[in-house]
N, C-alpha and C positions, 0 to 999 in steps of 0.2 A: 462476462464480466458488465454490474451494470455501469452505466454512463457515468464515471467519474465526476465528483465535484469538488472545490476547493477544500472541503473538510477533507475527503478523503486523498489529497496533495498532502495535505498539513499532517495526517495521520501518518501518512507511507514514513514521509519525511521524517517526524519524532521515529519511527520504530529504524529507522537506515539508522539514526545515530546510536542506536543501542547496537551496534555491529561496528568493525574496520571498516573504513573505505575502500579498502579495494575488492569487499564484498559485497558491495552496495548495491550493483546491477545486478550480480546471480542475486542478492535477498529479493531486490524490487519483481526479479521478472520471474520468482519462484510467490510471493505474493501476488503477483495478476493472473499466474498460471490457477492458486488456490480461488481466487474469487469467481474466477472463468468456472471453474469445478463448482463453487458452489449454485453459482447462479443457474447451470447446469440440474444441479441436484432440485432446488427449488423448483423449475420448470414441470419438472418430473414427477414430483412427489411431493407439492403445494407446501414445504415445509424447508425450513434452513439447513443446510448440510450441517450435523453432528459436532464437524469440526473445524470448517471453515466459514461456517456465519451463513448471509445473508446474499450472496454476490457480490458484494462492497467491498472494492478496495479496503475503505475503512476499516472492515470485520477485519480482515484477512491481516491489516496491520497491525490493528488494538492485540489480537487473542496474540500474536509474540509479545507485549510489554512493548511500551515506548518511553521515551523521553520525556519529560516535562517539556512543554512548548515556551522552548526561549524566545527570547527579542528578534525580530528579523536582523539586527544588527550582529549578530551570534553567524560570525564566518562559516563554519562546518553545517549549520543551520541552513543557511544559504548555499550550501554547496549540495547536502543533501538534498532540500527542495529541487535544484537545478538539475538533477538526477533524476530525479522522479518525473518533473516537467518533459525533460526529454523522453526518458522511458514512456511516456502518454502520448506523445506526439504521433498522429496520425502518419507523417512525414518519413518516422523510423521504421 
């Protein structure tokens, strides 16, 4: 997976909001795995993966569909963003 940026985290959180909260960690792990597979494909073939995109977490997230970006005061969005940031933490 390409090194994640803030936009990747926001897109992933928006994608998580389309699922039930108990499924968030699994869904995030799946998006990260897909982004990794896409990056490997792009390196080998010099082109984006036909299904998973360019190797960014944002592409892996947005291909699933995503909720509109809410205000940071939205508690569910805040929880989703925390799950994403924890999942991307190198200490985990």
